[in-house]
N, C-alpha and C positions, 0 to 999 in steps of 0.2 A: 421722378428721381427717387432713389432709395433712401432708407433711413440714415441718420447721421452717424451712429457709432462706427469708429474706424476711419472716418473721412477727415481730411485735413482742411476742409473748406468751412469757414464760418458762415452763418446764415440764419434766416428766420424760417422755421418749419411749422406747418400745421399738420399734426400727425406725422405721416411719412412724406408729405408733400412739401417740397421746398418752395417758398414764395419766390418765384424767379426774379433774378437780377436785383434783389434788395441789397444795397450796399451800405446802408447806415440805419441804425436804430438808436433810439434815445428813451431812457426811462427817467421820468421827472423826479422820482424819489418818493419816499414815505414822509408824510407831514402830519404832525400831531398839533391840533389847534389848542390854544389856551383860552380859558374863560376868565373874565374879571370876577373875582370873588371878594372884592373890597366891600367894606361896610362903612356906614357913617362913623366918623371919628378916626378912621384909619389914616395915618399920615403918609404911608407908602402903600401903593396898590398891592393887592394879593391876587394870585392867580391859581387856578386849578386846571388840570388837564381835561380836555374835552374829547371829541371824536377825532379819529385819525382818517386820513385820506391816503389810499394805497397808491395814488399817482396816475399819471398818464403815460402812454407809450406812443411814440411816433416812429414809423419806419418808412424809408424812401429808397428809391433806386431807379434804374433804367426800366422803362416800359418795354416789354417784349411781347408783342401781340401773338407770337407763335407758341408761347409757353405761359398760359394764363390759368392753369389748373388751380394752383394755390390762391391766386388772386380771385378767381371765380368763387372758391369756397368762402373766402373772407366776405365777398360781396353778398353772397347768399346769407351768411350769418347776420350781417348788418340789416339786410332787408327783412329777415324773418325774426329779428330780435333774439337770436340764439346766443347763448353764453358759453364760453369755453372755460373748462375747469383746469386744474393743475396738470401740466404735462401735455395738454392739447396744443397750445401755442407756445413754442419754445424759441428763445433768442440765444443762439449759440455764441460763446465768446472764444472757444477753442475747440479742440477735437472732441471733448467729452462734456464740458461744462456749459450749462445754459441757464438762463433766467426763465422762470415761469411763476404763475401765481401759486401761493401756498395753499395747503389743504383748507377747504371751506370757502375759498374765494373763487371769483370768476373774472374773466377778461371779456369786456363788452366792446365789440368793434363798433366805433362811432362814425368813422369816415372811411370811405373806400374809393379806390380808383380816381383820386384827384390827379388828373394827368395834365401835363403841360409839355409843349414841344418847342424846341428852339429852331432857328432857321436852318440848322444843319440836319434837322430831322430826327434828332435824338429826343426821345420822350422820357420825362421824369414822372414817376408815379409815387403817390403818398397815401399812407394809411394811418389812422389813429385809433386808439383804444383806451378804455378807462378800466382801471383796476378796481374791483369791488369786493368787499367782505374780507380781505386778507392782504397781506403785503406780498411783494415780489420776493422770491428767494432764488439764490444761486445754488444749483444742484450739480 
């Protein structure tokens, strides 16, 4: 499938490859941990900021065995411990805007092709990824 610009269909793209039939994605969000900085004699606890977690991404949809190019690329990345940089993996919210990892960060695919089928024969596929080194940004 061709690149996104000018298209009216939302979706998840790996480069110019649409990850077929993905109907939902979820970003868990950016979280900054806090560390207890209290000392003896403090009546009220004191805290300082610690490290941040860029979050997790899950995306699911119908499994289409006739169009697995994007799914196969994700599977290869997970098996080979490949990391995606900003703009490689895009989660479109409209015709032009998408979420991706910010400069200096990576997206690590951690779960691929978790497939389940119901009695009607419709397959559901799920993928998961971890954001590393930077936050997700909307471009």
